[in-house]
KEKE-3310 file (N, C-alpha, C; in steps of 0.2 Angstrom, whole numbers, plus 5000, padded with zeros to 4 digits):
npx = (5776:5767:5754:5749:5737:5733:5720:5717:5720:5717:5714:5716:5724:5735:5740:5744:5754:5763:5767:5773:5784:5792:5793:5795:5787:5789:5791:5781:5773:5769:5757:5751:5737:5730:5720:5725:5741:5742:5735:5723:5720:5706:5703:5710:5704:5696:5705:5713:5704:5701:5713:5724:5732:5744:5743:5752:5753:5742:5742:5747:5760:5758:5766:5779:5778:5775:5786:5796:5791:5793:5784:5775:5769:5755:5747:5732:5714:5703:5693:5686:5682:5686:5681:5681:5691:5701:5706:5709:5705:5712:5710:5717:5717:5725:5728:5728:5733:5729:5733:5728:5717:5713:5702:5701:5694:5686:5671:5658:5648:5632:5619:5605:5606:5607:5622:5632:5640:5639:5637:5645:5656:5667:5672:5681:5693:5705:5701:5698:5706:5706:5693:5688:5696:5691:5677:5678:5682:5671:5657:5645:5643:5635:5633:5628:5621:5621:5630:5646:5656:5650:5647:5659:5666:5658:5659:5673:5675:5668:5676:5688:5684:5681:5693:5701:5694:5683:5668:5651:5639:5639:5631:5622:5614:5603:5595:5591:5593:5608:5623:5616:5619:5624:5623:5608:5610:5622:5620:5611:5619:5629:5622:5618:5630:5635:5626:5629:5642:5639:5635:5623:5610:5600:5589:5582:5577:5573:5583:5577:5579:5593:5598:5607:5611:5602:5596:5584:5574:5562:5556:5561:5569:5586:5599:5615:5633:5639:5638:5641:5640:5638:5633:5632:5638:5640:5640:5653:5650:5657:5658:5645:5643:5652:5647:5649:5646:5635:5629:5612:5613:5625:5638:5653:5651:5658:5666:5670:5683:5687:5686:5679:5662:5658:5669:5684:5697:5697:5697:5692:5691:5687:5677:5671:5666:5654:5652:5647:5644:5642:5632:5626:5636:5645:5651:5666:5682:5690:5687:5693:5707:5710:5707:5718:5730:5724:5719:5731:5737:5728:5729:5742:5740:5731:5739:5747:5739:5733:5722:5711:5711:5700:5691:5686:5676:5678:5667:5666:5672:5684:5679:5683:5678:5681:5677:5680:5691:5702:5696:5686:5675:5674:5669:5664:5656:5643:5648:5652:5662:5666:5679:5695:5705:5701:5703:5717:5721:5716:5723:5736:5735:5731:5742:5752:5747:5749:5763:5768:5767:5773)
npy = (5573:5558:5552:5537:5528:5513:5505:5493:5476:5466:5452:5458:5469:5463:5456:5467:5472:5462:5462:5475:5472:5468:5478:5495:5511:5526:5542:5540:5537:5524:5519:5508:5506:5497:5489:5480:5472:5459:5449:5438:5422:5417:5405:5395:5394:5384:5373:5378:5379:5366:5362:5358:5368:5380:5396:5405:5399:5403:5417:5433:5444:5460:5471:5467:5462:5474:5482:5475:5478:5491:5500:5511:5506:5507:5504:5506:5512:5518:5531:5541:5547:5559:5563:5575:5583:5574:5566:5556:5551:5544:5532:5537:5550:5556:5563:5559:5563:5560:5556:5546:5533:5517:5505:5490:5482:5472:5464:5466:5456:5451:5453:5454:5454:5458:5465:5453:5443:5430:5429:5428:5434:5432:5443:5459:5450:5447:5444:5432:5420:5421:5421:5408:5399:5400:5396:5383:5374:5374:5366:5365:5372:5383:5386:5398:5399:5392:5393:5390:5394:5392:5378:5373:5377:5372:5358:5356:5360:5349:5338:5341:5339:5326:5320:5324:5318:5325:5328:5333:5343:5348:5361:5366:5379:5383:5395:5391:5378:5369:5376:5385:5391:5381:5366:5356:5343:5342:5349:5340:5329:5334:5337:5325:5319:5328:5324:5310:5311:5316:5329:5340:5346:5359:5364:5377:5385:5399:5409:5417:5423:5426:5421:5421:5407:5400:5397:5403:5397:5397:5385:5378:5377:5379:5373:5382:5384:5395:5406:5406:5418:5416:5423:5429:5443:5461:5478:5491:5506:5517:5522:5526:5536:5545:5551:5544:5535:5522:5505:5500:5493:5498:5496:5500:5507:5502:5504:5493:5495:5495:5507:5520:5524:5537:5545:5547:5545:5536:5519:5502:5485:5468:5461:5473:5481:5483:5478:5488:5483:5470:5467:5456:5448:5437:5439:5435:5428:5423:5431:5443:5440:5440:5452:5460:5462:5470:5481:5487:5490:5499:5509:5513:5517:5528:5537:5541:5545:5537:5526:5515:5498:5483:5473:5457:5445:5428:5415:5403:5394:5384:5377:5371:5363:5361:5347:5341:5330:5329:5328:5333:5343:5344:5356:5361:5370:5361:5349:5339:5332:5322:5318:5311:5315:5328:5336:5335:5342:5355:5358:5359:5369:5380:5381:5384:5396:5404:5404:5412:5425:5425)
npz = (5365:5363:5374:5379:5387:5395:5402:5414:5415:5405:5393:5380:5382:5389:5378:5370:5378:5377:5363:5363:5370:5360:5351:5348:5349:5342:5350:5360:5375:5385:5397:5409:5419:5432:5444:5452:5455:5449:5436:5434:5426:5420:5413:5420:5432:5436:5438:5448:5458:5460:5465:5457:5451:5457:5465:5459:5446:5439:5437:5430:5431:5431:5433:5431:5417:5411:5414:5406:5394:5393:5398:5409:5425:5435:5450:5453:5454:5441:5444:5439:5423:5411:5396:5388:5392:5391:5402:5416:5433:5447:5461:5471:5470:5460:5444:5427:5411:5394:5376:5369:5375:5381:5386:5395:5405:5410:5417:5429:5441:5437:5447:5459:5472:5490:5497:5507:5519:5516:5502:5488:5474:5459:5455:5456:5446:5453:5466:5466:5471:5485:5488:5483:5490:5503:5501:5495:5505:5514:5521:5514:5500:5488:5471:5460:5444:5428:5418:5409:5418:5431:5430:5429:5441:5451:5449:5450:5464:5470:5465:5472:5485:5485:5483:5494:5504:5510:5518:5514:5504:5487:5478:5463:5456:5442:5432:5420:5407:5409:5402:5392:5379:5372:5361:5363:5366:5372:5384:5390:5391:5400:5411:5415:5418:5429:5439:5440:5446:5458:5461:5467:5458:5452:5439:5429:5439:5448:5459:5473:5485:5496:5511:5527:5530:5522:5506:5495:5482:5468:5470:5481:5497:5502:5512:5516:5516:5511:5497:5479:5466:5450:5438:5426:5416:5421:5418:5419:5429:5425:5411:5407:5417:5413:5401:5389:5374:5375:5378:5382:5393:5398:5393:5385:5369:5355:5338:5324:5323:5336:5342:5351:5349:5351:5355:5347:5351:5361:5365:5366:5373:5375:5389:5393:5383:5370:5353:5340:5328:5330:5340:5348:5352:5362:5379:5380:5383:5372:5361:5365:5366:5353:5349:5354:5345:5335:5342:5346:5334:5329:5338:5335:5322:5323:5330:5320:5311:5301:5291:5299:5304:5305:5317:5316:5323:5325:5318:5324:5338:5348:5363:5379:5393:5409:5419:5431:5441:5432:5419:5405:5395:5378:5366:5350:5338:5333:5338:5352:5365:5379:5392:5397:5387:5382:5393:5395:5383:5386:5397:5391:5382:5391:5399:5390:5385:5397:5398:5388:5394:5406)
capx = (5776:5760:5753:5744:5735:5729:5716:5715:5725:5713:5717:5718:5730:5742:5743:5747:5761:5768:5769:5777:5791:5796:5793:5794:5783:5792:5787:5775:5774:5763:5755:5746:5734:5726:5718:5730:5747:5741:5729:5722:5718:5700:5703:5713:5701:5693:5710:5715:5699:5702:5720:5728:5737:5745:5741:5757:5752:5736:5742:5752:5763:5758:5772:5785:5777:5775:5793:5799:5788:5795:5777:5775:5764:5752:5742:5726:5708:5701:5686:5683:5684:5684:5683:5681:5698:5706:5709:5706:5706:5713:5707:5721:5717:5730:5725:5732:5730:5731:5732:5724:5716:5710:5699:5700:5693:5682:5665:5656:5643:5625:5614:5602:5606:5610:5629:5632:5646:5637:5636:5652:5657:5674:5674:5686:5696:5711:5699:5696:5709:5704:5686:5687:5699:5686:5671:5678:5682:5665:5653:5639:5643:5630:5635:5622:5623:5622:5634:5652:5659:5646:5647:5667:5668:5655:5663:5680:5675:5666:5682:5693:5681:5681:5700:5703:5689:5679:5661:5647:5635:5640:5625:5622:5607:5603:5589:5589:5596:5615:5625:5610:5621:5627:5618:5604:5612:5628:5617:5608:5625:5633:5618:5618:5637:5635:5622:5633:5647:5636:5633:5616:5609:5593:5589:5575:5574:5576:5585:5573:5582:5598:5599:5614:5612:5597:5595:5577:5572:5555:5553:5563:5574:5592:5604:5621:5638:5642:5635:5645:5636:5642:5626:5633:5642:5637:5644:5655:5646:5662:5657:5639:5644:5656:5644:5651:5641:5635:5623:5607:5616:5630:5644:5656:5650:5664:5665:5674:5690:5688:5686:5672:5657:5657:5676:5688:5703:5695:5697:5690:5691:5685:5670:5668:5663:5650:5654:5641:5643:5640:5629:5624:5642:5645:5657:5671:5689:5692:5687:5697:5714:5711:5707:5724:5734:5720:5719:5738:5738:5724:5732:5748:5738:5728:5744:5750:5733:5731:5716:5711:5709:5694:5691:5681:5676:5677:5661:5666:5679:5684:5678:5684:5675:5683:5672:5683:5695:5706:5691:5683:5670:5676:5663:5665:5650:5638:5651:5655:5665:5669:5683:5701:5709:5700:5707:5724:5722:5715:5729:5742:5733:5731:5749:5755:5745:5752:5770:5769:5767:5777)
capy = (5566:5556:5548:5532:5525:5506:5504:5486:5471:5460:5448:5462:5473:5459:5455:5473:5473:5457:5465:5481:5469:5466:5484:5502:5516:5533:5548:5538:5535:5520:5518:5503:5507:5492:5489:5475:5470:5453:5448:5431:5419:5413:5399:5390:5395:5377:5369:5381:5377:5358:5360:5356:5373:5385:5403:5408:5396:5406:5424:5436:5449:5465:5475:5464:5462:5481:5484:5472:5481:5498:5503:5512:5502:5511:5500:5510:5511:5524:5533:5546:5548:5565:5563:5581:5586:5569:5565:5551:5552:5538:5532:5540:5557:5558:5564:5558:5566:5556:5557:5540:5529:5511:5501:5482:5481:5466:5466:5464:5451:5453:5450:5459:5452:5463:5462:5449:5439:5423:5430:5430:5434:5431:5449:5458:5443:5446:5442:5425:5415:5421:5419:5401:5395:5399:5393:5376:5370:5375:5360:5364:5378:5383:5390:5400:5400:5386:5393:5387:5395:5389:5371:5371:5378:5367:5351:5357:5360:5343:5334:5342:5336:5319:5318:5325:5314:5329:5327:5339:5343:5354:5362:5371:5381:5387:5398:5388:5372:5370:5378:5387:5392:5375:5361:5353:5336:5343:5351:5334:5325:5337:5337:5318:5319:5331:5320:5304:5313:5317:5336:5341:5352:5361:5368:5380:5388:5406:5411:5423:5426:5423:5422:5419:5400:5397:5400:5401:5397:5397:5379:5375:5381:5374:5376:5383:5387:5401:5406:5410:5420:5416:5424:5433:5450:5467:5483:5496:5512:5522:5524:5530:5542:5550:5553:5540:5532:5516:5501:5501:5490:5502:5494:5505:5505:5503:5501:5487:5497:5495:5514:5523:5527:5545:5548:5543:5544:5531:5513:5497:5478:5463:5461:5480:5484:5480:5480:5490:5479:5463:5468:5450:5444:5435:5442:5429:5430:5421:5437:5448:5439:5442:5460:5463:5465:5475:5487:5490:5492:5505:5514:5516:5521:5534:5542:5543:5548:5532:5522:5510:5491:5481:5467:5452:5439:5421:5412:5397:5393:5378:5378:5365:5364:5356:5343:5338:5324:5329:5327:5340:5342:5348:5358:5365:5370:5356:5343:5339:5325:5322:5313:5313:5319:5335:5340:5336:5347:5361:5360:5361:5376:5385:5382:5387:5403:5408:5404:5418:5431:5424)
capz = (5365:5364:5380:5378:5394:5395:5409:5414:5412:5402:5388:5374:5385:5390:5371:5368:5382:5374:5357:5365:5372:5354:5346:5351:5345:5343:5353:5363:5382:5387:5404:5411:5425:5434:5451:5455:5451:5446:5432:5435:5420:5421:5410:5424:5438:5439:5440:5454:5463:5462:5468:5452:5450:5462:5463:5454:5440:5436:5437:5426:5435:5426:5434:5427:5410:5409:5414:5400:5388:5393:5400:5416:5428:5440:5453:5455:5450:5438:5447:5434:5416:5408:5389:5385:5394:5390:5408:5421:5440:5450:5467:5476:5468:5455:5438:5421:5404:5388:5369:5367:5381:5380:5392:5395:5413:5411:5419:5436:5441:5436:5452:5462:5479:5494:5500:5513:5520:5513:5495:5485:5467:5458:5452:5451:5446:5458:5473:5466:5475:5492:5489:5482:5496:5509:5499:5493:5511:5518:5520:5509:5496:5483:5466:5456:5437:5425:5412:5409:5424:5436:5430:5430:5448:5455:5448:5453:5471:5471:5464:5477:5491:5485:5483:5501:5508:5514:5517:5512:5498:5483:5474:5458:5454:5436:5430:5413:5407:5409:5395:5387:5372:5368:5358:5369:5368:5376:5390:5393:5393:5405:5417:5418:5421:5435:5444:5441:5450:5465:5461:5467:5453:5451:5433:5428:5445:5450:5466:5475:5491:5500:5518:5530:5530:5518:5499:5493:5475:5466:5472:5487:5502:5502:5517:5512:5520:5507:5490:5474:5461:5443:5435:5420:5417:5422:5415:5424:5429:5423:5405:5407:5421:5409:5395:5383:5370:5379:5377:5387:5399:5401:5390:5381:5363:5350:5331:5323:5324:5343:5344:5354:5344:5352:5356:5343:5355:5366:5363:5372:5371:5380:5391:5395:5378:5365:5346:5337:5322:5333:5347:5352:5353:5369:5383:5380:5382:5366:5357:5368:5364:5346:5348:5356:5339:5331:5346:5346:5327:5328:5342:5331:5316:5326:5331:5313:5306:5295:5291:5304:5302:5309:5320:5314:5327:5322:5319:5328:5341:5352:5370:5383:5399:5414:5422:5437:5440:5425:5414:5402:5389:5372:5361:5344:5334:5336:5341:5359:5368:5386:5394:5399:5382:5382:5399:5393:5378:5389:5401:5387:5379:5396:5401:5384:5385:5402:5397:5384:5397:5412)
cpx = (5769:5760:5747:5743:5731:5726:5714:5720:5722:5717:5720:5724:5736:5745:5747:5754:5766:5771:5774:5784:5795:5797:5792:5790:5786:5788:5781:5776:5768:5763:5750:5743:5729:5725:5722:5736:5746:5735:5729:5718:5712:5700:5706:5710:5698:5699:5713:5710:5700:5708:5725:5734:5738:5743:5746:5756:5747:5736:5748:5754:5763:5763:5778:5784:5778:5782:5797:5797:5790:5788:5777:5768:5761:5747:5737:5720:5706:5694:5683:5686:5681:5686:5684:5688:5703:5710:5705:5709:5707:5710:5711:5721:5721:5726:5730:5729:5733:5730:5727:5723:5712:5708:5698:5699:5688:5675:5664:5651:5636:5621:5611:5601:5609:5617:5628:5638:5645:5637:5643:5652:5665:5676:5675:5690:5702:5708:5697:5699:5707:5697:5685:5691:5694:5680:5672:5679:5676:5661:5648:5638:5638:5633:5628:5624:5625:5626:5641:5656:5656:5647:5655:5668:5665:5658:5670:5680:5673:5672:5687:5690:5682:5688:5703:5699:5685:5672:5657:5644:5637:5634:5625:5615:5607:5596:5586:5593:5604:5618:5620:5612:5624:5622:5615:5607:5618:5625:5615:5614:5628:5628:5618:5625:5638:5631:5626:5639:5645:5635:5626:5615:5601:5592:5582:5572:5577:5577:5581:5576:5588:5599:5606:5616:5607:5597:5588:5576:5565:5552:5555:5568:5580:5597:5611:5626:5642:5639:5639:5641:5640:5636:5627:5636:5637:5642:5647:5651:5651:5660:5650:5640:5648:5653:5646:5645:5641:5629:5618:5609:5622:5637:5646:5654:5655:5662:5670:5681:5692:5688:5679:5668:5656:5664:5681:5695:5702:5694:5694:5690:5689:5678:5667:5665:5658:5651:5647:5639:5641:5637:5627:5630:5643:5652:5662:5678:5693:5692:5692:5704:5715:5710:5713:5728:5730:5720:5726:5739:5734:5726:5738:5745:5734:5733:5747:5745:5732:5725:5716:5709:5703:5695:5685:5681:5675:5670:5660:5673:5678:5683:5679:5682:5677:5677:5674:5687:5699:5702:5688:5679:5673:5670:5666:5659:5645:5641:5653:5657:5668:5673:5690:5705:5707:5703:5714:5726:5721:5721:5735:5741:5734:5738:5753:5754:5749:5760:5772:5770:5770:5784)
cpy = (5564:5552:5543:5528:5518:5505:5497:5481:5465:5457:5453:5466:5469:5457:5461:5474:5468:5459:5471:5478:5468:5472:5490:5507:5523:5538:5546:5535:5531:5519:5513:5505:5501:5492:5484:5473:5464:5452:5440:5428:5415:5406:5393:5391:5388:5373:5372:5379:5370:5357:5358:5361:5377:5392:5406:5405:5400:5414:5427:5443:5455:5470:5473:5464:5469:5484:5481:5475:5489:5503:5505:5509:5506:5506:5505:5509:5518:5525:5538:5546:5554:5566:5570:5584:5580:5567:5560:5553:5545:5538:5536:5548:5560:5558:5563:5560:5561:5559:5552:5536:5523:5507:5494:5480:5476:5469:5464:5458:5453:5450:5456:5458:5457:5460:5458:5445:5432:5423:5432:5430:5433:5437:5454:5452:5442:5444:5435:5420:5415:5419:5411:5397:5394:5395:5385:5371:5371:5369:5359:5371:5377:5388:5391:5402:5394:5387:5389:5388:5392:5381:5369:5372:5373:5360:5351:5356:5352:5338:5335:5339:5329:5316:5319:5321:5319:5327:5333:5338:5349:5355:5367:5372:5385:5389:5395:5381:5374:5372:5380:5388:5386:5370:5358:5347:5337:5345:5345:5330:5328:5337:5330:5316:5322:5327:5313:5305:5315:5325:5336:5347:5353:5366:5371:5383:5394:5407:5417:5426:5422:5425:5420:5411:5396:5401:5398:5402:5397:5390:5376:5380:5376:5377:5376:5385:5393:5400:5410:5411:5420:5417:5428:5440:5456:5473:5488:5502:5518:5526:5529:5536:5548:5553:5550:5537:5524:5512:5503:5498:5493:5500:5499:5503:5507:5500:5495:5488:5497:5502:5516:5526:5535:5548:5544:5541:5539:5524:5508:5490:5474:5464:5468:5483:5480:5482:5482:5486:5472:5464:5462:5446:5443:5438:5436:5431:5428:5427:5442:5447:5441:5449:5463:5466:5470:5481:5490:5493:5499:5511:5518:5520:5527:5539:5545:5545:5544:5529:5516:5503:5489:5474:5463:5446:5433:5419:5406:5396:5387:5380:5371:5367:5359:5353:5339:5332:5323:5326:5333:5338:5347:5350:5362:5364:5366:5349:5344:5332:5326:5316:5316:5317:5326:5339:5340:5341:5354:5363:5362:5368:5381:5386:5386:5395:5407:5409:5410:5424:5431:5422)
cpz = (5367:5371:5379:5385:5392:5402:5409:5412:5409:5396:5382:5376:5386:5383:5369:5371:5379:5367:5358:5368:5366:5349:5351:5347:5347:5346:5356:5370:5383:5395:5405:5418:5427:5442:5455:5451:5447:5442:5432:5429:5422:5418:5415:5431:5441:5441:5447:5460:5465:5465:5463:5450:5456:5460:5458:5447:5436:5435:5433:5430:5430:5427:5430:5420:5407:5409:5408:5394:5388:5394:5407:5419:5434:5443:5456:5451:5448:5441:5443:5428:5413:5401:5386:5386:5393:5396:5412:5428:5443:5457:5473:5475:5463:5448:5432:5415:5399:5381:5367:5374:5378:5386:5391:5402:5415:5413:5426:5435:5441:5441:5455:5470:5484:5496:5506:5513:5517:5505:5492:5477:5466:5454:5457:5452:5451:5465:5472:5470:5482:5493:5488:5487:5501:5507:5498:5499:5515:5516:5515:5504:5490:5478:5462:5449:5434:5418:5413:5416:5430:5436:5432:5438:5452:5455:5451:5461:5473:5471:5469:5484:5491:5486:5490:5506:5512:5512:5515:5505:5494:5479:5469:5456:5447:5434:5423:5413:5407:5402:5390:5380:5368:5365:5364:5371:5373:5383:5394:5396:5399:5412:5420:5421:5428:5441:5445:5446:5457:5466:5462:5463:5452:5445:5433:5434:5446:5457:5468:5481:5494:5507:5521:5529:5525:5511:5497:5485:5474:5468:5478:5491:5503:5508:5514:5518:5516:5500:5485:5468:5454:5438:5429:5421:5418:5420:5421:5423:5426:5416:5404:5411:5417:5403:5389:5380:5372:5376:5382:5394:5402:5398:5385:5373:5358:5343:5330:5323:5332:5346:5346:5349:5345:5353:5352:5346:5360:5363:5368:5369:5377:5383:5393:5389:5374:5358:5343:5331:5324:5340:5351:5354:5360:5372:5384:5379:5376:5361:5359:5366:5357:5344:5350:5350:5335:5335:5346:5339:5326:5332:5338:5325:5318:5327:5325:5308:5300:5296:5295:5301:5307:5312:5318:5318:5323:5323:5324:5332:5346:5359:5374:5390:5404:5418:5429:5436:5434:5420:5411:5396:5383:5368:5356:5339:5337:5339:5348:5361:5375:5388:5396:5394:5382:5387:5397:5388:5381:5393:5397:5384:5385:5398:5396:5384:5391:5401:5393:5388:5404:5411)
residu = (MET:HIS:ALA:VAL:ILE:LEU:VAL:GLY:GLY:GLY:HIS:ALA:HIS:ILE:GLN:CYS:LEU:LYS:GLN:LEU:CYS:GLU:GLU:SER:ILE:PRO:ASP:THR:ARG:PHE:VAL:LEU:VAL:SER:SER:ASN:ARG:TYR:GLN:TYR:TYR:SER:GLY:MET:PHE:SER:GLY:PHE:THR:GLU:GLY:LEU:TYR:LYS:GLU:GLU:ASP:ILE:ARG:ILE:ASP:LEU:ASP:LYS:LEU:SER:LEU:LYS:ALA:GLY:VAL:GLN:PHE:ILE:GLU:ALA:THR:VAL:THR:GLU:LEU:ASP:PRO:GLU:ASN:LYS:ARG:ILE:VAL:LEU:ASP:LYS:GLY:GLU:ALA:LEU:PHE:TYR:SER:ILE:ILE:SER:PHE:ASP:ILE:GLY:SER:GLY:THR:ASN:HIS:GLY:PHE:ARG:PRO:SER:SER:ALA:VAL:ARG:THR:VAL:LYS:PRO:ASN:TYR:THR:PHE:PRO:GLY:THR:ILE:LYS:GLU:LEU:ARG:ASP:SER:PRO:SER:PRO:VAL:ILE:VAL:GLY:GLY:GLY:ALA:ALA:GLY:VAL:GLU:ILE:SER:LEU:SER:ILE:LEU:ALA:ARG:LYS:ARG:ARG:LEU:GLY:GLN:THR:GLY:GLN:VAL:THR:LEU:ILE:SER:SER:SER:ARG:LEU:LEU:PRO:GLY:ALA:PRO:LYS:GLY:ALA:SER:VAL:ARG:LEU:GLU:ASP:LEU:CYS:ARG:SER:LYS:GLY:LEU:GLN:ILE:PHE:VAL:ASP:GLU:GLU:VAL:GLU:LYS:ILE:GLU:ASP:GLN:ILE:ILE:ARG:THR:SER:ASN:ARG:SER:ILE:LYS:HIS:SER:GLY:VAL:LEU:LEU:LEU:THR:GLY:PRO:ALA:SER:SER:PRO:LEU:PHE:ARG:LYS:SER:GLY:MET:SER:CYS:THR:GLU:GLU:GLY:TYR:LEU:LEU:VAL:GLN:SER:THR:LEU:GLN:SER:GLU:SER:HIS:PRO:GLU:ILE:PHE:GLY:ALA:GLY:ASP:CYS:VAL:THR:LEU:SER:THR:TYR:PRO:GLU:LEU:ALA:LYS:ASN:GLY:VAL:TYR:ALA:VAL:ARG:GLN:GLY:PRO:VAL:LEU:LEU:GLU:ASN:ILE:LYS:ARG:THR:LEU:THR:LYS:ARG:GLU:LEU:THR:THR:PHE:GLU:PRO:GLN:LYS:ARG:PHE:LEU:SER:ILE:LEU:SER:THR:GLY:GLY:LYS:GLU:ALA:MET:LEU:LEU:TYR:ASP:ARG:PHE:TYR:PHE:GLN:GLY:LYS:SER:PRO:TRP:LYS:LEU:LYS:ASN:ARG:ILE:ASP:ARG:SER:PHE:MET:LYS:LYS:TYR:THR)
# end
């Protein structure tokens, strides 16, 4: 019997589990290994931060979904990958052997600051609820990172403080303009919106040092009650340590089939991989969701020695950025629009997505 191990409960793997609820693969045993029983959906992090969603609204129970799919679930972290012997080792010392293995473990947070009780991240994502509950009620939180996540969390904390009548200043620091990948007009509109809502923002400033109560940038010192780093992705050290073919940054390098460049029995999807055919592709959950069906299909084809299919990322996709107070900014290619209706659409899309897995 073939043994297929899925490591991580990311978007692509939960899509695989969903499909396995509806079909079975002969002579194959599937195992899901994840560091936590729950996979939290980052698309609803801003709504949870603002207090619009409860914790159970934003998480998928991997144990229950695996049971329904006929997949064994193991709550553990992979500490060692031995591709030559087709073996992984878990943090509790247990070793598992595989015929095929797939990784969808997400990414870490890219920063160079020393660990501190004042410095927080949202990775791994199951730590998010506890982290944000503590930070959002502190008097003067600072968020570092001007991408979509940084803007959303900053405005959501601010909206919650306003609704609850809490005092204090929320600050956002970005090393570039806000949303650097978006049209410049959208960045300018968003910056104006942030200021009009009362968010203190500093753009084009590098954070140089974080102390217990002070954060120092290239231009100023800011008092804080906690710092949340949303500064872009960082790769897992697992792949490089195991001798896999990786990018310079340490991401698992995969072909358009989602198959490892160096080991054909190893697959990968989501933020932990880089496609060799699209090396500049952003680490975005939109792509990971669409990788799921390709991933499962190619696992099946590998088991039966058939030609594999390929994943082709879409050139354009809809993005909706929460801006607090049940408002959002919709972006599609060069078009953008901010208001109440984009948030209603986002809420409907996010709840519909979660309903498929819960």
